[in-house]
mmCIF file as Biopython writes it, N, C-alpha, C and O atoms, coordinates in Angstrom:
data_model
#
loop_
_atom_site.group_PDB
_atom_site.id
_atom_site.type_symbol
_atom_site.label_atom_id
_atom_site.label_alt_id
_atom_site.label_comp_id
_atom_site.label_asym_id
_atom_site.label_entity_id
_atom_site.label_seq_id
_atom_site.pdbx_PDB_ins_code
_atom_site.Cartn_x
_atom_site.Cartn_y
_atom_site.Cartn_z
_atom_site.occupancy
_atom_site.B_iso_or_equiv
_atom_site.auth_seq_id
_atom_site.auth_asym_id
_atom_site.pdbx_PDB_model_num
ATOM 1   N N  . MET A ? 1  ? 0.817   -1.198  0.000  1.0 0.0 1  A 1 
ATOM 2   C CA . MET A ? 1  ? 0.000   0.000   0.000  1.0 0.0 1  A 1 
ATOM 3   C C  . MET A ? 1  ? 0.858   1.258   0.000  1.0 0.0 1  A 1 
ATOM 4   O O  . MET A ? 1  ? 0.330   2.355   -0.183 1.0 0.0 1  A 1 
ATOM 5   N N  . THR A ? 2  ? 2.141   1.130   0.197  1.0 0.0 2  A 1 
ATOM 6   C CA . THR A ? 2  ? 2.974   2.324   0.264  1.0 0.0 2  A 1 
ATOM 7   C C  . THR A ? 2  ? 3.111   3.002   -1.090 1.0 0.0 2  A 1 
ATOM 8   O O  . THR A ? 2  ? 3.350   4.208   -1.150 1.0 0.0 2  A 1 
ATOM 9   N N  . ALA A ? 3  ? 2.965   2.257   -2.171 1.0 0.0 3  A 1 
ATOM 10  C CA . ALA A ? 3  ? 3.151   2.830   -3.499 1.0 0.0 3  A 1 
ATOM 11  C C  . ALA A ? 3  ? 1.842   3.258   -4.149 1.0 0.0 3  A 1 
ATOM 12  O O  . ALA A ? 3  ? 1.865   3.774   -5.266 1.0 0.0 3  A 1 
ATOM 13  N N  . CYS A ? 4  ? 0.722   3.066   -3.502 1.0 0.0 4  A 1 
ATOM 14  C CA . CYS A ? 4  ? -0.547  3.383   -4.148 1.0 0.0 4  A 1 
ATOM 15  C C  . CYS A ? 4  ? -0.924  4.849   -3.955 1.0 0.0 4  A 1 
ATOM 16  O O  . CYS A ? 4  ? -0.563  5.485   -2.965 1.0 0.0 4  A 1 
ATOM 17  N N  . SER A ? 5  ? -1.656  5.352   -4.927 1.0 0.0 5  A 1 
ATOM 18  C CA . SER A ? 5  ? -2.178  6.718   -4.845 1.0 0.0 5  A 1 
ATOM 19  C C  . SER A ? 5  ? -3.458  6.717   -4.013 1.0 0.0 5  A 1 
ATOM 20  O O  . SER A ? 5  ? -3.962  5.656   -3.644 1.0 0.0 5  A 1 
ATOM 21  N N  . PHE A ? 6  ? -3.976  7.894   -3.722 1.0 0.0 6  A 1 
ATOM 22  C CA . PHE A ? 6  ? -5.230  7.989   -2.992 1.0 0.0 6  A 1 
ATOM 23  C C  . PHE A ? 6  ? -6.352  7.309   -3.764 1.0 0.0 6  A 1 
ATOM 24  O O  . PHE A ? 6  ? -7.165  6.598   -3.174 1.0 0.0 6  A 1 
ATOM 25  N N  . ASP A ? 7  ? -6.405  7.519   -5.073 1.0 0.0 7  A 1 
ATOM 26  C CA . ASP A ? 7  ? -7.458  6.894   -5.892 1.0 0.0 7  A 1 
ATOM 27  C C  . ASP A ? 7  ? -7.364  5.372   -5.867 1.0 0.0 7  A 1 
ATOM 28  O O  . ASP A ? 7  ? -8.389  4.693   -5.814 1.0 0.0 7  A 1 
ATOM 29  N N  . GLU A ? 8  ? -6.167  4.834   -5.903 1.0 0.0 8  A 1 
ATOM 30  C CA . GLU A ? 8  ? -5.980  3.382   -5.823 1.0 0.0 8  A 1 
ATOM 31  C C  . GLU A ? 8  ? -6.383  2.863   -4.447 1.0 0.0 8  A 1 
ATOM 32  O O  . GLU A ? 8  ? -6.968  1.786   -4.337 1.0 0.0 8  A 1 
ATOM 33  N N  . PHE A ? 9  ? -6.072  3.623   -3.400 1.0 0.0 9  A 1 
ATOM 34  C CA . PHE A ? 9  ? -6.480  3.260   -2.040 1.0 0.0 9  A 1 
ATOM 35  C C  . PHE A ? 9  ? -8.002  3.187   -1.943 1.0 0.0 9  A 1 
ATOM 36  O O  . PHE A ? 9  ? -8.548  2.227   -1.401 1.0 0.0 9  A 1 
ATOM 37  N N  . VAL A ? 10 ? -8.676  4.192   -2.464 1.0 0.0 10 A 1 
ATOM 38  C CA . VAL A ? 10 ? -10.142 4.223   -2.405 1.0 0.0 10 A 1 
ATOM 39  C C  . VAL A ? 10 ? -10.724 3.047   -3.172 1.0 0.0 10 A 1 
ATOM 40  O O  . VAL A ? 10 ? -11.642 2.389   -2.683 1.0 0.0 10 A 1 
ATOM 41  N N  . ALA A ? 11 ? -10.211 2.770   -4.360 1.0 0.0 11 A 1 
ATOM 42  C CA . ALA A ? 11 ? -10.714 1.646   -5.153 1.0 0.0 11 A 1 
ATOM 43  C C  . ALA A ? 11 ? -10.532 0.331   -4.398 1.0 0.0 11 A 1 
ATOM 44  O O  . ALA A ? 11 ? -11.445 -0.494  -4.364 1.0 0.0 11 A 1 
ATOM 45  N N  . PHE A ? 12 ? -9.362  0.133   -3.795 1.0 0.0 12 A 1 
ATOM 46  C CA . PHE A ? 12 ? -9.114  -1.085  -3.023 1.0 0.0 12 A 1 
ATOM 47  C C  . PHE A ? 12 ? -10.061 -1.167  -1.825 1.0 0.0 12 A 1 
ATOM 48  O O  . PHE A ? 12 ? -10.623 -2.227  -1.550 1.0 0.0 12 A 1 
ATOM 49  N N  . PHE A ? 13 ? -10.235 -0.078  -1.130 1.0 0.0 13 A 1 
ATOM 50  C CA . PHE A ? 13 ? -11.076 -0.017  0.062  1.0 0.0 13 A 1 
ATOM 51  C C  . PHE A ? 13 ? -12.543 -0.301  -0.266 1.0 0.0 13 A 1 
ATOM 52  O O  . PHE A ? 13 ? -13.218 -1.017  0.474  1.0 0.0 13 A 1 
ATOM 53  N N  . ILE A ? 14 ? -13.031 0.252   -1.362 1.0 0.0 14 A 1 
ATOM 54  C CA . ILE A ? 14 ? -14.449 0.157   -1.727 1.0 0.0 14 A 1 
ATOM 55  C C  . ILE A ? 14 ? -14.782 -1.137  -2.451 1.0 0.0 14 A 1 
ATOM 56  O O  . ILE A ? 14 ? -15.858 -1.695  -2.233 1.0 0.0 14 A 1 
ATOM 57  N N  . GLN A ? 15 ? -13.899 -1.629  -3.301 1.0 0.0 15 A 1 
ATOM 58  C CA . GLN A ? 15 ? -14.252 -2.695  -4.215 1.0 0.0 15 A 1 
ATOM 59  C C  . GLN A ? 15 ? -14.025 -4.100  -3.672 1.0 0.0 15 A 1 
ATOM 60  O O  . GLN A ? 15 ? -14.244 -5.067  -4.402 1.0 0.0 15 A 1 
ATOM 61  N N  . HIS A ? 16 ? -13.604 -4.250  -2.451 1.0 0.0 16 A 1 
ATOM 62  C CA . HIS A ? 16 ? -13.462 -5.587  -1.884 1.0 0.0 16 A 1 
ATOM 63  C C  . HIS A ? 16 ? -14.679 -5.911  -1.021 1.0 0.0 16 A 1 
ATOM 64  O O  . HIS A ? 16 ? -15.096 -5.116  -0.178 1.0 0.0 16 A 1 
ATOM 65  N N  . GLU A ? 17 ? -15.230 -7.082  -1.249 1.0 0.0 17 A 1 
ATOM 66  C CA . GLU A ? 17 ? -16.372 -7.514  -0.442 1.0 0.0 17 A 1 
ATOM 67  C C  . GLU A ? 17 ? -15.898 -7.881  0.963  1.0 0.0 17 A 1 
ATOM 68  O O  . GLU A ? 17 ? -14.770 -8.331  1.165  1.0 0.0 17 A 1 
ATOM 69  N N  . VAL A ? 18 ? -16.782 -7.679  1.907  1.0 0.0 18 A 1 
ATOM 70  C CA . VAL A ? 18 ? -16.493 -8.120  3.264  1.0 0.0 18 A 1 
ATOM 71  C C  . VAL A ? 18 ? -16.746 -9.615  3.310  1.0 0.0 18 A 1 
ATOM 72  O O  . VAL A ? 18 ? -17.846 -10.078 3.005  1.0 0.0 18 A 1 
ATOM 73  N N  . ALA A ? 19 ? -15.739 -10.355 3.685  1.0 0.0 19 A 1 
ATOM 74  C CA . ALA A ? 19 ? -15.851 -11.813 3.699  1.0 0.0 19 A 1 
ATOM 75  C C  . ALA A ? 19 ? -16.659 -12.265 4.910  1.0 0.0 19 A 1 
ATOM 76  O O  . ALA A ? 19 ? -16.446 -11.805 6.032  1.0 0.0 19 A 1 
ATOM 77  N N  . ALA A ? 20 ? -17.576 -13.164 4.658  1.0 0.0 20 A 1 
ATOM 78  C CA . ALA A ? 20 ? -18.330 -13.754 5.757  1.0 0.0 20 A 1 
ATOM 79  C C  . ALA A ? 20 ? -17.412 -14.691 6.533  1.0 0.0 20 A 1 
ATOM 80  O O  . ALA A ? 20 ? -16.564 -15.370 5.953  1.0 0.0 20 A 1 
ATOM 81  N N  . GLU A ? 21 ? -17.587 -14.717 7.810  1.0 0.0 21 A 1 
ATOM 82  C CA . GLU A ? 21 ? -16.759 -15.618 8.617  1.0 0.0 21 A 1 
ATOM 83  C C  . GLU A ? 21 ? -17.206 -17.050 8.361  1.0 0.0 21 A 1 
ATOM 84  O O  . GLU A ? 21 ? -18.380 -17.387 8.517  1.0 0.0 21 A 1 
ATOM 85  N N  . ARG A ? 22 ? -16.267 -17.871 7.974  1.0 0.0 22 A 1 
ATOM 86  C CA . ARG A ? 22 ? -16.564 -19.279 7.718  1.0 0.0 22 A 1 
ATOM 87  C C  . ARG A ? 22 ? -15.710 -20.123 8.642  1.0 0.0 22 A 1 
ATOM 88  O O  . ARG A ? 22 ? -14.579 -19.773 8.980  1.0 0.0 22 A 1 
ATOM 89  N N  . ARG A ? 23 ? -16.268 -21.209 9.025  1.0 0.0 23 A 1 
ATOM 90  C CA . ARG A ? 23 ? -15.538 -22.118 9.903  1.0 0.0 23 A 1 
ATOM 91  C C  . ARG A ? 23 ? -15.395 -23.478 9.237  1.0 0.0 23 A 1 
ATOM 92  O O  . ARG A ? 23 ? -16.304 -23.969 8.568  1.0 0.0 23 A 1 
ATOM 93  N N  . GLN A ? 24 ? -14.246 -24.056 9.437  1.0 0.0 24 A 1 
ATOM 94  C CA . GLN A ? 24 ? -13.982 -25.396 8.917  1.0 0.0 24 A 1 
ATOM 95  C C  . GLN A ? 24 ? -14.519 -26.413 9.910  1.0 0.0 24 A 1 
ATOM 96  O O  . GLN A ? 24 ? -14.798 -26.074 11.060 1.0 0.0 24 A 1 
ATOM 97  N N  . PRO A ? 25 ? -14.665 -27.665 9.469  1.0 0.0 25 A 1 
ATOM 98  C CA . PRO A ? 25 ? -15.045 -28.699 10.423 1.0 0.0 25 A 1 
ATOM 99  C C  . PRO A ? 25 ? -14.063 -28.690 11.597 1.0 0.0 25 A 1 
ATOM 100 O O  . PRO A ? 25 ? -12.850 -28.655 11.391 1.0 0.0 25 A 1 
ATOM 101 N N  . GLY A ? 26 ? -14.568 -28.722 12.790 1.0 0.0 26 A 1 
ATOM 102 C CA . GLY A ? 26 ? -13.718 -28.644 13.973 1.0 0.0 26 A 1 
ATOM 103 C C  . GLY A ? 26 ? -13.722 -27.249 14.584 1.0 0.0 26 A 1 
ATOM 104 O O  . GLY A ? 26 ? -13.161 -27.040 15.660 1.0 0.0 26 A 1 
ATOM 105 N N  . GLY A ? 27 ? -14.359 -26.284 13.896 1.0 0.0 27 A 1 
ATOM 106 C CA . GLY A ? 27 ? -14.525 -24.956 14.461 1.0 0.0 27 A 1 
ATOM 107 C C  . GLY A ? 27 ? -13.455 -23.937 14.132 1.0 0.0 27 A 1 
ATOM 108 O O  . GLY A ? 27 ? -13.570 -22.782 14.542 1.0 0.0 27 A 1 
ATOM 109 N N  . GLN A ? 28 ? -12.404 -24.329 13.397 1.0 0.0 28 A 1 
ATOM 110 C CA . GLN A ? 28 ? -11.372 -23.358 13.062 1.0 0.0 28 A 1 
ATOM 111 C C  . GLN A ? 28 ? -11.866 -22.417 11.967 1.0 0.0 28 A 1 
ATOM 112 O O  . GLN A ? 28 ? -12.607 -22.818 11.070 1.0 0.0 28 A 1 
ATOM 113 N N  . LYS A ? 29 ? -11.436 -21.148 12.061 1.0 0.0 29 A 1 
ATOM 114 C CA . LYS A ? 29 ? -11.806 -20.183 11.032 1.0 0.0 29 A 1 
ATOM 115 C C  . LYS A ? 29 ? -11.103 -20.524 9.727  1.0 0.0 29 A 1 
ATOM 116 O O  . LYS A ? 29 ? -9.948  -20.948 9.713  1.0 0.0 29 A 1 
ATOM 117 N N  . GLU A ? 30 ? -11.834 -20.326 8.624  1.0 0.0 30 A 1 
ATOM 118 C CA . GLU A ? 30 ? -11.279 -20.552 7.296  1.0 0.0 30 A 1 
ATOM 119 C C  . GLU A ? 30 ? -10.369 -19.378 6.933  1.0 0.0 30 A 1 
ATOM 120 O O  . GLU A ? 30 ? -10.690 -18.226 7.225  1.0 0.0 30 A 1 
ATOM 121 N N  . ASP A ? 31 ? -9.240  -19.672 6.298  1.0 0.0 31 A 1 
ATOM 122 C CA . ASP A ? 31 ? -8.311  -18.617 5.883  1.0 0.0 31 A 1 
ATOM 123 C C  . ASP A ? 31 ? -8.981  -17.639 4.928  1.0 0.0 31 A 1 
ATOM 124 O O  . ASP A ? 31 ? -9.806  -18.025 4.101  1.0 0.0 31 A 1 
ATOM 125 N N  . GLN A ? 32 ? -8.615  -16.372 5.053  1.0 0.0 32 A 1 
ATOM 126 C CA . GLN A ? 32 ? -9.079  -15.328 4.154  1.0 0.0 32 A 1 
ATOM 127 C C  . GLN A ? 32 ? -7.910  -14.866 3.292  1.0 0.0 32 A 1 
ATOM 128 O O  . GLN A ? 32 ? -6.758  -15.013 3.700  1.0 0.0 32 A 1 
ATOM 129 N N  . TRP A ? 33 ? -8.175  -14.316 2.119  1.0 0.0 33 A 1 
ATOM 130 C CA . TRP A ? 33 ? -7.125  -13.901 1.199  1.0 0.0 33 A 1 
ATOM 131 C C  . TRP A ? 33 ? -6.175  -12.903 1.848  1.0 0.0 33 A 1 
ATOM 132 O O  . TRP A ? 33 ? -4.971  -12.947 1.598  1.0 0.0 33 A 1 
ATOM 133 N N  . TYR A ? 34 ? -6.693  -12.014 2.667  1.0 0.0 34 A 1 
ATOM 134 C CA . TYR A ? 34 ? -5.879  -10.936 3.229  1.0 0.0 34 A 1 
ATOM 135 C C  . TYR A ? 34 ? -4.998  -11.402 4.387  1.0 0.0 34 A 1 
ATOM 136 O O  . TYR A ? 34 ? -4.193  -10.616 4.886  1.0 0.0 34 A 1 
ATOM 137 N N  . TRP A ? 35 ? -5.120  -12.612 4.817  1.0 0.0 35 A 1 
ATOM 138 C CA . TRP A ? 35 ? -4.243  -13.129 5.869  1.0 0.0 35 A 1 
ATOM 139 C C  . TRP A ? 35 ? -2.863  -13.457 5.320  1.0 0.0 35 A 1 
ATOM 140 O O  . TRP A ? 35 ? -1.907  -13.596 6.084  1.0 0.0 35 A 1 
ATOM 141 N N  . HIS A ? 36 ? -2.753  -13.579 4.010  1.0 0.0 36 A 1 
ATOM 142 C CA . HIS A ? 36 ? -1.518  -14.074 3.406  1.0 0.0 36 A 1 
ATOM 143 C C  . HIS A ? 36 ? -0.875  -13.088 2.432  1.0 0.0 36 A 1 
ATOM 144 O O  . HIS A ? 36 ? -0.088  -13.493 1.577  1.0 0.0 36 A 1 
ATOM 145 N N  . ILE A ? 37 ? -1.197  -11.809 2.550  1.0 0.0 37 A 1 
ATOM 146 C CA . ILE A ? 37 ? -0.537  -10.843 1.682  1.0 0.0 37 A 1 
ATOM 147 C C  . ILE A ? 37 ? 0.703   -10.309 2.391  1.0 0.0 37 A 1 
ATOM 148 O O  . ILE A ? 37 ? 0.743   -10.200 3.616  1.0 0.0 37 A 1 
ATOM 149 N N  . ASP A ? 38 ? 1.685   -9.987  1.608  1.0 0.0 38 A 1 
ATOM 150 C CA . ASP A ? 38 ? 2.918   -9.420  2.145  1.0 0.0 38 A 1 
ATOM 151 C C  . ASP A ? 38 ? 2.997   -7.988  1.657  1.0 0.0 38 A 1 
ATOM 152 O O  . ASP A ? 38 ? 3.348   -7.746  0.502  1.0 0.0 38 A 1 
ATOM 153 N N  . ASP A ? 39 ? 2.682   -7.053  2.502  1.0 0.0 39 A 1 
ATOM 154 C CA . ASP A ? 39 ? 2.652   -5.653  2.126  1.0 0.0 39 A 1 
ATOM 155 C C  . ASP A ? 39 ? 3.206   -4.811  3.258  1.0 0.0 39 A 1 
ATOM 156 O O  . ASP A ? 39 ? 3.187   -5.213  4.422  1.0 0.0 39 A 1 
ATOM 157 N N  . GLU A ? 40 ? 3.690   -3.659  2.906  1.0 0.0 40 A 1 
ATOM 158 C CA . GLU A ? 40 ? 4.201   -2.734  3.904  1.0 0.0 40 A 1 
ATOM 159 C C  . GLU A ? 40 ? 3.314   -1.498  3.928  1.0 0.0 40 A 1 
ATOM 160 O O  . GLU A ? 40 ? 2.740   -1.108  2.911  1.0 0.0 40 A 1 
ATOM 161 N N  . TYR A ? 41 ? 3.213   -0.903  5.079  1.0 0.0 41 A 1 
ATOM 162 C CA . TYR A ? 41 ? 2.417   0.295   5.242  1.0 0.0 41 A 1 
ATOM 163 C C  . TYR A ? 41 ? 3.273   1.392   5.850  1.0 0.0 41 A 1 
ATOM 164 O O  . TYR A ? 41 ? 4.102   1.145   6.726  1.0 0.0 41 A 1 
ATOM 165 N N  . ILE A ? 42 ? 3.057   2.596   5.374  1.0 0.0 42 A 1 
ATOM 166 C CA . ILE A ? 42 ? 3.614   3.771   6.024  1.0 0.0 42 A 1 
ATOM 167 C C  . ILE A ? 42 ? 2.443   4.353   6.804  1.0 0.0 42 A 1 
ATOM 168 O O  . ILE A ? 42 ? 1.491   4.864   6.215  1.0 0.0 42 A 1 
ATOM 169 N N  . LEU A ? 43 ? 2.515   4.275   8.100  1.0 0.0 43 A 1 
ATOM 170 C CA . LEU A ? 43 ? 1.391   4.642   8.957  1.0 0.0 43 A 1 
ATOM 171 C C  . LEU A ? 43 ? 0.854   6.030   8.648  1.0 0.0 43 A 1 
ATOM 172 O O  . LEU A ? 43 ? -0.359  6.209   8.536  1.0 0.0 43 A 1 
ATOM 173 N N  . GLU A ? 44 ? 1.719   6.999   8.511  1.0 0.0 44 A 1 
ATOM 174 C CA . GLU A ? 44 ? 1.279   8.371   8.257  1.0 0.0 44 A 1 
ATOM 175 C C  . GLU A ? 44 ? 0.515   8.484   6.940  1.0 0.0 44 A 1 
ATOM 176 O O  . GLU A ? 44 ? -0.488  9.193   6.856  1.0 0.0 44 A 1 
ATOM 177 N N  . LYS A ? 45 ? 0.992   7.787   5.919  1.0 0.0 45 A 1 
ATOM 178 C CA . LYS A ? 45 ? 0.328   7.833   4.618  1.0 0.0 45 A 1 
ATOM 179 C C  . LYS A ? 45 ? -1.028  7.142   4.677  1.0 0.0 45 A 1 
ATOM 180 O O  . LYS A ? 45 ? -2.020  7.678   4.182  1.0 0.0 45 A 1 
ATOM 181 N N  . SER A ? 46 ? -1.078  5.958   5.277  1.0 0.0 46 A 1 
ATOM 182 C CA . SER A ? 46 ? -2.339  5.220   5.371  1.0 0.0 46 A 1 
ATOM 183 C C  . SER A ? 46 ? -3.368  5.997   6.181  1.0 0.0 46 A 1 
ATOM 184 O O  . SER A ? 46 ? -4.522  6.120   5.770  1.0 0.0 46 A 1 
ATOM 185 N N  . CYS A ? 47 ? -2.957  6.516   7.322  1.0 0.0 47 A 1 
ATOM 186 C CA . CYS A ? 47 ? -3.880  7.289   8.161  1.0 0.0 47 A 1 
ATOM 187 C C  . CYS A ? 47 ? -4.341  8.549   7.438  1.0 0.0 47 A 1 
ATOM 188 O O  . CYS A ? 47 ? -5.502  8.944   7.544  1.0 0.0 47 A 1 
ATOM 189 N N  . GLY A ? 48 ? -3.428  9.174   6.706  1.0 0.0 48 A 1 
ATOM 190 C CA . GLY A ? 48 ? -3.788  10.364  5.936  1.0 0.0 48 A 1 
ATOM 191 C C  . GLY A ? 48 ? -4.851  10.065  4.898  1.0 0.0 48 A 1 
ATOM 192 O O  . GLY A ? 48 ? -5.760  10.866  4.682  1.0 0.0 48 A 1 
ATOM 193 N N  . TYR A ? 49 ? -4.737  8.907   4.254  1.0 0.0 49 A 1 
ATOM 194 C CA . TYR A ? 49 ? -5.748  8.513   3.266  1.0 0.0 49 A 1 
ATOM 195 C C  . TYR A ? 49 ? -7.110  8.286   3.931  1.0 0.0 49 A 1 
ATOM 196 O O  . TYR A ? 49 ? -8.136  8.715   3.404  1.0 0.0 49 A 1 
ATOM 197 N N  . TYR A ? 50 ? -7.119  7.622   5.072  1.0 0.0 50 A 1 
ATOM 198 C CA . TYR A ? 50 ? -8.392  7.412   5.788  1.0 0.0 50 A 1 
ATOM 199 C C  . TYR A ? 50 ? -8.996  8.743   6.220  1.0 0.0 50 A 1 
ATOM 200 O O  . TYR A ? 50 ? -10.200 8.955   6.074  1.0 0.0 50 A 1 
ATOM 201 N N  . ILE A ? 51 ? -8.186  9.624   6.741  1.0 0.0 51 A 1 
ATOM 202 C CA . ILE A ? 51 ? -8.682  10.940  7.166  1.0 0.0 51 A 1 
ATOM 203 C C  . ILE A ? 51 ? -9.257  11.685  5.973  1.0 0.0 51 A 1 
ATOM 204 O O  . ILE A ? 51 ? -10.351 12.244  6.054  1.0 0.0 51 A 1 
ATOM 205 N N  . ARG A ? 52 ? -8.532  11.697  4.878  1.0 0.0 52 A 1 
ATOM 206 C CA . ARG A ? 52 ? -9.006  12.376  3.661  1.0 0.0 52 A 1 
ATOM 207 C C  . ARG A ? 52 ? -10.313 11.783  3.173  1.0 0.0 52 A 1 
ATOM 208 O O  . ARG A ? 52 ? -11.229 12.515  2.797  1.0 0.0 52 A 1 
ATOM 209 N N  . LEU A ? 53 ? -10.406 10.466  3.176  1.0 0.0 53 A 1 
ATOM 210 C CA . LEU A ? 53 ? -11.621 9.785   2.718  1.0 0.0 53 A 1 
ATOM 211 C C  . LEU A ? 53 ? -12.820 10.124  3.591  1.0 0.0 53 A 1 
ATOM 212 O O  . LEU A ? 53 ? -13.894 10.424  3.070  1.0 0.0 53 A 1 
ATOM 213 N N  . PHE A ? 54 ? -12.656 10.083  4.900  1.0 0.0 54 A 1 
ATOM 214 C CA . PHE A ? 54 ? -13.803 10.269  5.788  1.0 0.0 54 A 1 
ATOM 215 C C  . PHE A ? 54 ? -14.130 11.725  6.074  1.0 0.0 54 A 1 
ATOM 216 O O  . PHE A ? 54 ? -15.221 12.022  6.562  1.0 0.0 54 A 1 
ATOM 217 N N  . ARG A ? 55 ? -13.221 12.634  5.787  1.0 0.0 55 A 1 
ATOM 218 C CA . ARG A ? 55 ? -13.541 14.055  5.935  1.0 0.0 55 A 1 
ATOM 219 C C  . ARG A ? 55 ? -14.307 14.586  4.736  1.0 0.0 55 A 1 
ATOM 220 O O  . ARG A ? 55 ? -15.113 15.506  4.875  1.0 0.0 55 A 1 
ATOM 221 N N  . SER A ? 56 ? -14.070 14.024  3.573  1.0 0.0 56 A 1 
ATOM 222 C CA . SER A ? 56 ? -14.717 14.499  2.340  1.0 0.0 56 A 1 
ATOM 223 C C  . SER A ? 56 ? -15.165 13.318  1.486  1.0 0.0 56 A 1 
ATOM 224 O O  . SER A ? 56 ? -14.604 13.083  0.416  1.0 0.0 56 A 1 
ATOM 225 N N  . PRO A ? 57 ? -16.167 12.572  1.944  1.0 0.0 57 A 1 
ATOM 226 C CA . PRO A ? 57 ? -16.570 11.357  1.213  1.0 0.0 57 A 1 
ATOM 227 C C  . PRO A ? 57 ? -17.551 11.608  0.069  1.0 0.0 57 A 1 
ATOM 228 O O  . PRO A ? 57 ? -17.966 10.658  -0.596 1.0 0.0 57 A 1 
ATOM 229 N N  . GLU A ? 58 ? -17.929 12.862  -0.174 1.0 0.0 58 A 1 
ATOM 230 C CA . GLU A ? 58 ? -18.965 13.149  -1.156 1.0 0.0 58 A 1 
ATOM 231 C C  . GLU A ? 58 ? -18.652 12.607  -2.549 1.0 0.0 58 A 1 
ATOM 232 O O  . GLU A ? 58 ? -19.560 12.203  -3.275 1.0 0.0 58 A 1 
ATOM 233 N N  . PHE A ? 59 ? -17.381 12.596  -2.922 1.0 0.0 59 A 1 
ATOM 234 C CA . PHE A ? 59 ? -17.001 12.138  -4.256 1.0 0.0 59 A 1 
ATOM 235 C C  . PHE A ? 59 ? -17.377 10.670  -4.479 1.0 0.0 59 A 1 
ATOM 236 O O  . PHE A ? 59 ? -17.507 10.234  -5.623 1.0 0.0 59 A 1 
ATOM 237 N N  . LEU A ? 60 ? -17.551 9.906   -3.398 1.0 0.0 60 A 1 
ATOM 238 C CA . LEU A ? 60 ? -17.898 8.479   -3.530 1.0 0.0 60 A 1 
ATOM 239 C C  . LEU A ? 60 ? -19.258 8.294   -4.196 1.0 0.0 60 A 1 
ATOM 240 O O  . LEU A ? 60 ? -19.462 7.331   -4.935 1.0 0.0 60 A 1 
ATOM 241 N N  . LEU A ? 61 ? -20.194 9.217   -3.936 1.0 0.0 61 A 1 
ATOM 242 C CA . LEU A ? 61 ? -21.527 9.114   -4.541 1.0 0.0 61 A 1 
ATOM 243 C C  . LEU A ? 61 ? -21.448 9.231   -6.052 1.0 0.0 61 A 1 
ATOM 244 O O  . LEU A ? 61 ? -22.179 8.540   -6.761 1.0 0.0 61 A 1 
ATOM 245 N N  . GLU A ? 62 ? -20.584 10.085  -6.553 1.0 0.0 62 A 1 
ATOM 246 C CA . GLU A ? 62 ? -20.441 10.251  -7.987 1.0 0.0 62 A 1 
ATOM 247 C C  . GLU A ? 62 ? -19.652 9.103   -8.613 1.0 0.0 62 A 1 
ATOM 248 O O  . GLU A ? 62 ? -19.983 8.631   -9.701 1.0 0.0 62 A 1 
ATOM 249 N N  . ARG A ? 63 ? -18.619 8.664   -7.924 1.0 0.0 63 A 1 
ATOM 250 C CA . ARG A ? 63 ? -17.720 7.657   -8.474 1.0 0.0 63 A 1 
ATOM 251 C C  . ARG A ? 63 ? -18.309 6.254   -8.395 1.0 0.0 63 A 1 
ATOM 252 O O  . ARG A ? 63 ? -18.120 5.452   -9.310 1.0 0.0 63 A 1 
ATOM 253 N N  . TYR A ? 64 ? -19.017 5.951   -7.317 1.0 0.0 64 A 1 
ATOM 254 C CA . TYR A ? 64 ? -19.522 4.592   -7.117 1.0 0.0 64 A 1 
ATOM 255 C C  . TYR A ? 64 ? -21.020 4.612   -7.024 1.0 0.0 64 A 1 
ATOM 256 O O  . TYR A ? 64 ? -21.642 3.563   -6.855 1.0 0.0 64 A 1 
#
């Protein structure tokens, strides 16, 4: 996520479905795709994107 632009961040944030919790026989949770990604985050950049998104979300109505 460190190399993505704000627009790419928004697309990633919006376009992924929330996975339903599934359990395997025996009660263990089923692996989700995001448990196995190898990515780095710059905290300031990621937080800045969230702040920007939630302070001015109006553009989402037009885009999505």
